[in-house]
C-alpha positions as CSV (number, residue, x, y, z in Angstrom):
1,M,111.3,100.7,-116.5
2,V,110.4,104.3,-116.9
3,F,106.9,105.2,-118.3
4,R,108.2,106.4,-121.7
5,D,109.9,103.0,-122.3
6,Y,106.7,101.2,-121.3
7,Y,104.7,103.5,-123.6
8,Q,106.9,102.7,-126.6
9,T,106.8,98.9,-125.8
10,Y,103.0,98.9,-125.5
11,K,102.6,100.9,-128.7
12,R,104.9,98.5,-130.5
13,D,103.1,95.4,-129.2
14,F,99.7,96.8,-130.1
15,I,100.8,97.6,-133.7
16,E,102.3,94.1,-134.0
17,T,99.1,92.5,-132.7
18,V,96.9,94.4,-135.2
19,D,99.3,93.4,-138.0
20,G,99.0,89.8,-136.8
21,L,95.2,89.7,-137.1
22,D,93.6,87.3,-139.7
23,F,92.0,89.8,-142.1
24,E,89.8,87.1,-143.7
25,K,88.2,86.4,-140.3
26,I,87.6,90.1,-139.7
27,A,86.0,90.3,-143.2
28,A,83.9,87.2,-142.4
29,L,82.6,89.0,-139.3
30,Y,81.7,92.0,-141.4
31,A,79.9,89.8,-143.9
32,E,77.9,88.1,-141.1
33,L,76.9,91.4,-139.6
34,D,75.8,92.6,-143.1
35,K,73.8,89.4,-143.6
36,V,72.0,89.9,-140.2
37,L,71.3,93.5,-141.1
38,T,69.9,92.6,-144.5
39,A,67.7,89.8,-143.0
40,D,66.4,92.1,-140.2
41,K,67.8,89.8,-137.5
42,Q,69.2,90.6,-134.1
43,V,72.8,91.0,-132.9
44,F,73.7,90.4,-129.2
45,V,77.1,91.2,-127.7
46,I,78.3,89.8,-124.4
47,G,81.4,89.9,-122.1
48,N,82.5,90.3,-118.5
49,G,84.3,93.2,-116.8
50,G,86.1,95.3,-119.4
51,S,84.6,93.2,-122.1
52,A,81.2,94.0,-120.8
53,A,82.0,97.7,-121.2
54,T,83.2,96.9,-124.7
55,A,80.0,95.0,-125.5
56,A,78.1,98.1,-124.5
57,H,80.3,100.2,-126.8
58,W,79.8,97.8,-129.7
59,A,76.0,98.0,-129.2
60,C,76.2,101.8,-129.2
61,D,78.3,102.0,-132.4
62,F,76.2,99.5,-134.3
63,G,72.9,100.8,-132.9
64,K,73.6,104.5,-133.5
65,G,77.1,105.2,-134.9
66,V,76.6,103.4,-138.2
67,N,73.4,105.2,-139.1
68,V,73.0,107.9,-141.8
69,A,69.6,109.4,-142.3
70,D,67.2,106.6,-143.2
71,S,69.8,103.8,-143.5
72,K,68.7,100.4,-142.4
73,R,69.2,99.9,-138.7
74,F,70.8,97.1,-136.7
75,K,68.7,95.5,-133.9
76,V,71.6,95.2,-131.5
77,T,71.8,94.7,-127.7
78,S,74.5,94.3,-125.1
79,L,73.2,91.7,-122.6
80,A,75.6,93.1,-120.0
81,D,73.8,96.4,-119.7
82,N,70.7,95.6,-117.6
83,M,72.1,95.4,-114.1
84,A,68.8,94.6,-112.5
85,W,68.2,91.6,-114.8
86,V,71.9,90.5,-114.7
87,S,72.0,90.6,-110.9
88,A,68.7,88.8,-110.5
89,L,69.8,86.0,-112.7
90,G,73.2,85.8,-111.0
91,N,71.7,85.8,-107.5
92,D,68.7,83.5,-108.1
93,I,70.1,81.1,-110.7
94,S,73.9,81.4,-111.3
95,Y,76.4,83.8,-112.8
96,G,77.1,81.2,-115.4
97,A,73.5,81.6,-116.7
98,I,73.2,85.4,-116.8
99,F,73.4,85.5,-120.7
100,V,71.7,82.2,-121.5
101,E,68.6,83.2,-119.5
102,Q,68.3,86.5,-121.3
103,L,68.7,84.8,-124.6
104,K,65.9,82.4,-123.8
105,N,63.6,85.4,-123.9
106,R,64.9,87.0,-127.0
107,L,67.1,84.8,-129.3
108,D,65.7,83.7,-132.7
109,P,67.2,81.4,-135.4
110,G,69.4,83.5,-137.7
111,D,70.4,86.0,-135.1
112,L,74.1,86.6,-134.3
113,L,75.7,86.4,-130.9
114,I,79.2,87.9,-130.4
115,G,81.2,87.0,-127.4
116,L,84.2,89.1,-126.2
117,S,86.9,87.7,-123.8
118,V,90.6,87.9,-123.2
119,S,91.0,84.4,-121.8
120,G,88.3,82.8,-124.0
121,Q,87.3,80.8,-120.9
122,S,84.4,82.8,-119.6
123,E,81.8,80.2,-118.5
124,N,78.8,82.5,-118.9
125,V,79.9,83.5,-122.4
126,S,80.7,79.9,-123.5
127,N,77.3,78.8,-122.2
128,A,75.6,81.5,-124.2
129,L,77.5,80.6,-127.4
130,A,76.6,76.9,-127.0
131,F,72.9,77.8,-126.4
132,A,72.8,80.1,-129.4
133,Q,74.3,77.4,-131.6
134,E,71.6,74.9,-130.4
135,K,68.9,77.4,-131.3
136,G,70.1,78.1,-134.8
137,A,71.8,81.4,-134.3
138,A,75.2,82.3,-135.7
139,T,78.1,82.7,-133.1
140,A,81.3,84.6,-133.2
141,S,84.0,85.2,-130.6
142,L,86.9,87.6,-130.2
143,I,89.4,86.1,-127.8
144,G,93.1,86.4,-126.8
145,N,96.0,84.1,-127.6
146,R,95.1,81.7,-124.8
147,Q,92.0,80.9,-126.9
148,G,90.0,78.9,-124.3
149,K,86.7,76.9,-124.7
150,M,84.7,79.8,-126.2
151,K,86.4,78.9,-129.5
152,D,84.7,75.5,-129.5
153,Y,81.2,77.1,-129.5
154,S,81.9,79.7,-132.2
155,D,81.2,79.4,-135.9
156,L,83.8,82.2,-136.3
157,A,86.6,82.6,-133.8
158,I,88.9,85.6,-134.2
159,V,92.0,84.9,-132.1
160,I,93.9,88.1,-131.2
161,P,97.5,87.2,-131.1
162,S,98.4,88.6,-127.7
163,D,98.4,87.5,-124.0
164,D,98.2,91.1,-122.8
165,Y,94.7,91.8,-121.6
166,G,94.9,95.5,-122.3
167,I,96.0,94.9,-125.9
168,V,93.4,92.2,-126.5
169,E,90.7,94.6,-125.2
170,D,92.1,97.4,-127.4
171,V,91.8,95.2,-130.4
172,H,88.2,94.3,-129.5
173,M,87.6,98.0,-130.1
174,F,89.7,98.2,-133.2
175,V,87.6,95.5,-134.8
176,N,84.4,97.2,-133.7
177,H,85.5,100.5,-135.2
178,V,86.9,99.3,-138.4
179,I,83.7,97.4,-139.2
180,S,81.2,99.9,-137.9
181,Q,82.9,102.9,-139.4
182,Y,83.1,101.1,-142.8
183,I,79.4,100.4,-142.6
184,R,78.7,104.1,-141.9
185,K,80.9,105.2,-144.8
186,K,78.9,102.8,-147.1
187,H,75.7,104.4,-145.9
188,E,77.1,107.8,-146.5
189,T,78.1,106.8,-150.1
190,S,74.6,105.4,-150.6
191,Q,73.1,108.7,-149.5
192,D,75.3,110.6,-151.9
193,Q,74.1,108.6,-154.9
194,P,71.6,110.5,-157.1
195,Q,68.1,109.1,-156.8
196,T,66.6,107.9,-160.1
197,T,62.8,108.3,-160.6
198,R,61.0,105.5,-162.3
199,P,58.7,106.6,-165.1
């Protein structure tokens, strides 16, 4: 296969995958994020490998990218970002505990934990989702077509209908951007509204 053919195939598969998403579940994730923002609760995003990098991107977009002037701010953190903490937990306890142990320090009832994975089988992410549910936090996952056990610990599971890890990770970013940029546009619209003065 020549590169041009693969490019066209990948583009077609990506578009078909986006078209196959369950919009109602994407809307439900937006509603949950809006609820957390309104209630001044925290959002945590987790993943491994490429999904860890994506978790950092989510935290950046919801922490900074959605803001306009004095708009209400998300309290959002990627738990994959502190390498000293992550490596200490992995070395001294277990890799399967790297997110749970951080959540023990920080998670409150009513917070939201979002897990990102292609396989949906990540032990450390599943452990964290289960722990969050036990502590009264909301849980959501974005996973590939293989689904995996993360789905069992998610109040909201968005299954991305593809087995291609690249496309699943691309769609993780699509969901991030379509929600975060919508929130930013809402903030921009709110800023544009004329302010009324009470007598």
